[in-house]
N, C-alpha and C positions, 0 to 999 in steps of 0.2 A: 681342687677342682674348680672352685669358684673363680680363681685367678684365670684359669684357662677359659671358663665361660665368659668372663668379662672381656678378655682379649678377643674372643670369638665374636661377641656382640659388637665390639668397637670396629672390628674388621668388617663385619656385615654392614654396620651403619655407614662406615666410610665408603664401602662399595655401592650402597644405595645412593649416597650423595653424588658419587662420581657418575653413576648411571644417569641420574637426574640431570646433572650438569651437562653431560654429553648429549642427552636428549634435547636439552634447552639450546645447546649450541647448534645442533642440526636444525631445529625449528627456527632459530634466529637467522641462520644462513639461508634457509628457504625463503623467509620473509624478506631478507635483504635482497635476494635475487629477484623476488617479485617487485620490490620497490625499484630496482634498477631497470627492470623490464618496462614498468610504467613510465619511468623517467625517460627512457629511450623513445617510447611512443610519443611523449610530449615533445621531445626534441624534433622528432619527425614531423609532427603536426606544425610546430613553430616554423620549421624550415619551409614547409609547404605554404604557410601563410606568407612568409617572407618572399618566396618565389612568386606567389600570386600577385603580391603588391608590386614587386619589381617588374613583373611582366606588364602590369597596368601602367607603370611609370614609362617603360620603354615604348608602349603603344600610345603614349601621350594622353592617357586617360587621367582624370583628376584623382589625385591621391592626397592623403592627409599631409599637410605641410610639415608636420613633426617628423615624418619619415622620408620626406623628399631629399633632405640633406644626406641621409644614409644611402639612398638610391644613387645620388650623384657620386658619393664616395665609392660605391660598388662599381659604378661605371668607370671611374678612374682606375680602380684596381684591375678591372678586366682589360683595359687598354695597356697597363703596365705588363700584365701577364702575356698579352699578345706580343708586345715588343720583346720581352725576354725569350719567348718561344722562337721568334724570328732570329734572335741572336744565337740561340742554340743551333738552329738550322744552318746559319752562316758558319759557325764554328765547326760544324760537322761537314762543311763544304757541300751543302745541298742548297736547293731553292724550293719554293712552294709553287705548285701549279695554280695558276689563276682560275682554272676551271673547276677543279675538285679539291684543291688544297693538299693534294698528295705531295709528299716530299720526294724530290727527284734530284739526280746529279746536276751540278751546275752546268755541265757541258751538254745535257740533253736538250734537243730542239723540240721534241714532242713528249707529252706526258704518257708514260707507259700504262697508266690506269684509264684515262679518259680520252687520250689522243689529242688534247688541246695543244696547239702550237704555243711554245713558250719562248719569249724573247731572251 
């Protein structure tokens, strides 16, 4: 009988260890999720700070010279993106309305959205 009792105690002990480990994993997962949530908040605030500084740069307000170069690079990238978007419009055989920026057929004389005459 003592052999059966020993096996039973070992199984019970192993079960308790497994339950504790499982509980620890759940707790660690919850903590990691909380960390990710806070990191996401930080990224949002940092993006907001960056947008605020870039808006000041665009408005010609004085900004820290250390970030002015980055703002200039952002401006360059914005121009490249606009050029690429225009190429996509051209490939799709469309053109952009000068009044509202709506995409219209190349053959259209007037914008169907705002009515602006298009050359």
